[in-house]
N, C-alpha and C positions, 0 to 999 in steps of 0.2 A: 548126760545128764550124769551128778553127782549124786548119791546117796549116804548121808549120816546115820549112824547109830541113836540111840536116847542120849548115848556119852559126850556125842559130836565128834565123834572118830567115824572116820570112813570106812563106810561100810560095802557098797560097791560102787561100780561106774557103769552106764548103760549108755551103748554107744549106738546111734542110731545110722550105720552103715548101709549105705545103698552103695548095690554093687551096680552093673551097668546094665540098660533096659535090655530085653530080647530083641534080636533085628534078624529080618527075615529078608533074603536076598535073592536075586533072579537078574542074570545077565548071561552073559556069552563070551569067553576066550575064544580066543582064534589063532592058529597058526598056520601059515601055509608056507612051503619052499620048495622051491624048483631049481633044479641044477640043470645045467647043458655044458658039454664039450664040444667046444669051435675051434678050429686049428692049435690044438695044444693048450687049448684057454680053457680054464673052469671058469663059467659062469654061475652065477649062485643069486637067485633071489628070495628075499625073505618080508614074512608080512607077519607081525604080531597085533593085533586088534584086542581091547577088552571093552565092550559095552554092557553098561549098567542100566538094566530094566526098571528094579525097583531094589530100592534099599530103604525098606519099612524100620524105622525105630520106634520100638513099641511106647505105650504110655509109662510113667512112671509116677508116684506122688509128688513129683516135682514137677513135672513137664507132660505135655498131651504128647502122643503120639505122630509123627509126621514121615513124609517120604526124605531122605535126605538128598537124590539124585538131583543136580544139576544146580546145586546148591554149596554157599560156600559154609555152609553152617556154624558159622559163630557165634559162639556162646553155646555151643555144644559140646559131648564125648566125642564126636566124627569131624573127620579131617575133610574138606573141600573136597566132592566127588560130582568131577564133571561126567555127562553121560559116557563118553567118548576119550578114548587114550589110545594110543598106537604109536607103531612106527613101520617104515618100510626100508629095505636095505638091497644095494644091487653089489656084489661083491664079484671081481673079477682076478683070476690066479694064474699068471703066465711066467714061468720058469722061476725066477730066483722074487718076481715082483708080486704085489696086492693091492689093488686098490679098492676101497668100498667107499660108496657113497650113501647115506643114511638121512632118511626123512622122518621127523618126527612132528606128532602132533596132540595137543591136549584141547579138548573141546572148552566153548565157551560155558560161563555158568553164571548162577545169580548171585551177584555182591550182598552179603547181607553185613557187610561191618560196620555200617554206621545206620544200620535200623533203626539204632534209638534215637537219629535226629529226624523220624518222619512224623509229620505233623508238628516241627515246633520252628521257632524263627531260623533255624540254622538248617533248615529242609533243602538249602539250595544248595547243599555239600554232596547230598546225594544223587551225583550227577547223573548217571543213567544207571545205575544199578544192575549193572552185569561186565563182569570178566570178560573181556574177548578172548579168542581161540590165539593160542600162543604155538606158530609152527617155526621149527627150524631146520637149519642142513647140518650134517658133521660130515666132514670127509677124514680118510685114513688111508697115509700110502707107508708100504712096509719094504723093505728090501731084505732078503735074507741071503747072507754072504755065505760060502761052502767052504773056505778056508781064509782065517779061523773060522770060527763058530760065530758069526756075530751079524747082528741084528740092528738095523737101521730104522728109524720109522718117523713120520711127521703125522700128526693128528691135529685138526682144526676144529674146534666143536663151536656150533652158530656161525657157520661160515657165513652168512649174509649179516651179522651181528644186530640181530633181531632184537629189541628190547623189549623185557616182560612186560603183559599188560599191567595196568596198575590198579591194585587190590586197595579198598579200603579200611588198609590195618597200619599196623605202627611200620613196617618194613617197608609199605608199598609194592609189595611184590607177594605172592605164595611160595613162600620155600620149599612146599614140598611138590611142589607142580614146576615151578618155572626157574630157570638159569637167569641170575641178575647180571652174572660176569660180562656178558656181550661175547663178542667172537675170542677163544682162547687159543692160542698153538703151541705145540708142545713137538721138541725134537728132542729123542731118546734113542740111544747107542745101549745095547745088550751083548755081553759077552758071556759066553757060555765054556767053561772050561772044565 
């Protein structure tokens, strides 16, 4: 709001700056790691998981409070918040060889992207209102040479070439959670001198 004095000169400006609402969260972050030494091979299992039980966004002057878990949170200050996210990997190191297989998981959640179409003639565009879970596998192989100090590696992301689940948004996928590139492979050579 702009305030002028009696001479129509700018007196002061009042801004109604709204900071973000208070947020209360409850959840569990889990990391498990186990190593075995078998026949001169180091085998390592890793599990990382995040479970969001509650992500309460409090009321503001412009919006009622809500629990953001399991929703795309379209039109809000929050990112999509699937209840579960995580990965597990199995890594084997033997001599100069290292191989890793990793499983990645993003839980399904409610898609609110086109919720403005509800109860309109375009309601048929609201297919199922849910973003499917996204599961991918990655693979890494590395060979560490001794002379010279050379490392070669092959990385394959999204081994099974899974497509991201469709989201009712302009990109048609959620870039903060899903990879739309499909299977990608990288070969790299590193030399340390």
